[in-house]
C-alpha positions in Angstrom: 28.8 18.1 51.3 25.1 19.1 50.7 26.1 21.2 48.0 28.3 18.5 46.2 25.1 16.3 46.7 23.1 18.8 44.9 25.8 19.1 42.1 25.8 15.3 41.6 21.7 15.3 41.4 21.9 18.2 38.8 24.5 16.2 36.6 22.5 12.9 36.9 19.3 14.8 35.7 21.1 16.3 33.1 22.6 13.1 31.9 18.9 11.5 32.1 17.8 14.2 29.9 20.5 13.6 27.4 19.8 9.9 27.3 15.9 10.5 26.8 16.5 12.8 23.9 19.0 10.2 22.4 16.6 7.6 22.8 13.9 9.5 21.2 15.9 10.4 18.3 16.9 6.8 17.5 13.0 5.8 18.0 11.9 8.3 15.6 14.4 7.6 12.9 13.1 8.1 9.5 13.2 6.1 6.0 14.8 8.3 3.2 13.3 8.0 -0.3 15.3 9.2 -3.2 14.2 10.6 -5.4 10.9 11.8 -3.7 7.9 13.0 -5.3 5.9 11.7 -8.3 5.9 8.0 -9.0 4.2 5.9 -11.7 3.9 2.1 -11.2 2.7 -0.5 -13.6 1.6 -4.3 -13.4 0.8 -6.4 -16.3 -1.2 -8.9 -14.0 -3.2 -7.4 -11.0 -5.4 -10.3 -9.9 -8.8 -10.1 -8.3 -10.2 -13.5 -7.3 -13.4 -14.4 -6.0 -16.0 -17.1 -5.8 -17.1 -16.2 -9.3 -13.7 -16.8 -10.8 -10.9 -14.6 -11.8 -10.2 -11.2 -13.3 -6.4 -10.3 -14.3 -5.7 -6.9 -15.9 -2.7 -4.4 -16.4 -2.9 -1.5 -14.3 -1.1 1.9 -14.1 -0.8 3.8 -10.7 0.1 7.3 -10.3 1.1 9.2 -7.1 4.0 10.5 -5.0 6.1 9.3 -2.2 7.5 11.7 0.6 11.3 12.3 1.0 11.6 11.1 4.7 8.9 8.7 5.9 8.8 8.7 9.7 9.5 5.3 11.2 6.5 5.2 13.1 3.3 3.1 12.4 0.6 5.2 10.5 2.8 7.9 9.4 1.9 9.4 6.0 4.3 8.2 3.4 2.8 9.2 0.2 -0.4 9.1 -2.0 -1.9 7.3 -4.9 -3.9 9.8 -6.9 -4.9 8.0 -10.0 -4.9 4.6 -11.7 -6.1 3.2 -15.0 -7.3 -0.4 -16.0 -6.0 -1.3 -19.5 -5.4 1.0 -21.4 -8.3 -1.1 -22.8 -10.5 -3.5 -21.2 -9.9 -6.0 -23.9 -6.4 -6.5 -22.5 -7.9 -8.0 -19.4 -8.0 -11.8 -19.0 -11.4 -12.7 -17.5 -12.3 -16.2 -16.4 -15.7 -16.3 -14.7 -18.4 -19.1 -13.8 -21.8 -19.3 -15.3 -21.0 -17.5 -18.6 -20.7 -14.2 -16.5 -18.8 -11.2 -18.0 -17.0 -8.4 -15.9 -16.0 -5.0 -16.3 -13.2 -3.8 -13.8 -12.9 -0.2 -12.8 -10.5 1.7 -10.3 -12.4 4.5 -8.3 -10.6 7.6 -7.1 -13.3 9.6 -5.2 -10.2 10.7 -3.1 -6.4 10.1 -3.1 -5.7 6.7 -1.4 -3.2 7.7 1.5 -0.1 5.4 1.7 0.9 4.9 5.6 4.0 3.3 6.9 3.5 0.0 9.0 7.0 -1.6 9.9 10.3 -2.6 8.3 11.7 -6.2 7.4 15.1 -7.2 8.1 17.7 -6.2 10.7 18.8 -3.1 11.3 20.8 -1.2 9.5 20.2 -3.8 6.7 16.4 -3.1 5.5 14.9 -6.1 3.1 11.7 -4.3 2.8 9.3 -2.1 4.3 5.5 -2.6 4.6 3.0 -0.1 3.9 -0.7 0.2 4.0 -3.0 2.0 1.3 -6.0 3.2 2.9 -9.4 2.7 1.3 -8.1 1.4 -1.9 -11.4 1.1 -4.2 -12.4 -0.9 -7.3 -15.4 -1.5 -9.0 -16.5 -5.0 -10.7 -19.6 -4.6 -12.9 -20.8 -8.2 -13.8 -23.3 -9.2 -16.5 -25.0 -12.8 -16.3 -25.9 -14.8 -19.2 -29.7 -13.6 -19.6 -28.4 -9.9 -19.5 -29.0 -9.5 -15.8 -26.4 -7.2 -14.3 -24.8 -6.4 -10.8 -22.0 -4.2 -9.4 -19.7 -4.8 -6.6 -17.7 -1.9 -5.0 -14.7 -3.4 -3.1 -13.2 -1.0 -0.5 -10.1 -2.2 1.5 -7.3 -1.1 3.4 -4.8 -2.8 1.2 -1.3 -4.0 2.4 1.9 -3.6 0.3 5.3 -4.0 0.6 8.3 -2.2 -1.0 11.5 -4.5 -1.5 14.8 -3.0 -1.0 17.8 -4.6 -2.7 21.4 -5.0 -1.3 22.5 -1.4 -2.3 19.4 0.3 -1.2 17.8 0.3 -4.7 13.9 -0.6 -4.9 12.0 -1.2 -8.2 9.0 -2.9 -7.0 5.9 -2.6 -5.0 4.2 -5.9 -4.0 0.3 -5.6 -3.4 -0.3 -8.6 -0.8 -3.1 -10.7 -1.1 -5.8 -10.6 1.6 -8.1 -12.9 1.2 -11.5 -12.4 3.4 -10.1 -8.9 4.4 -11.6 -7.4 1.3 -15.3 -6.3 1.8 -18.1 -5.4 -0.5 -20.4 -2.6 -0.5 -23.5 -3.7 -3.0 -24.7 -1.3 -5.4 -28.2 -1.6 -6.3 -28.5 -3.2 -9.7 -29.7 -6.9 -9.8 -30.2 -9.3 -7.1 -27.2 -11.2 -6.9 -25.1 -11.0 -3.7 -21.4 -9.7 -4.2 -18.7 -12.3 -3.7 -15.6 -11.9 -1.3 -12.7 -11.5 -3.1 -9.0 -10.6 -2.6 -6.4 -8.5 -4.9 -2.9 -9.3 -5.6 -0.1 -7.8 -7.8 3.5 -6.5 -8.2 4.0 -3.2 -9.6 7.3 -2.0 -11.4 8.3 1.4 -10.6 9.3 3.5 -14.0 12.3 4.9 -12.1 14.0 2.9 -9.3 14.2 4.6 -5.7 17.0 4.3 -3.2 15.7 3.5 0.1 18.0 4.2 3.5 17.6 4.7 7.1 18.3 8.1 8.5 
């Protein structure tokens, strides 16, 4: 009887271990991106809004996405390595108060890391998955009506989402407006305080990606 009791305990322990492994495997599912690798995304209207007015510019971003992004908050999913405003500043639509003028620039002292946040939808149907772009940086240089100049460097962990269509195709990356979450680092050039601002845009991927849960 004692031997039979030990066998039952061993069997129960083995079953518990298998369930634990199965549960872990389910919890650690990944999001497959196909094709992975280099990405190029363009937007004709990246919009910066602040108390001084609005700046709307075409922007191109270059980077890469991983082939399998762990469905774990904070997991690295890719990088944005470069970006351009333009091709020329004259393509921007600038509407500022008090006869101000502005020159927007994107800064890449290092690659912007793209990290997983969460999914939208009910599994297995994914509507979108949310990402955060860490320390996205852009510079606004403003010139006043009397030639006075000041520059504002904005650095933010920028929220975004990739929409997923019915058959898993993805063609757009949406930059989520985060009013009051953008903070500024004043660069010494003039005495005017930098205004709080927000950024919003929808980027089109040059090549569609297929998004699936694996």
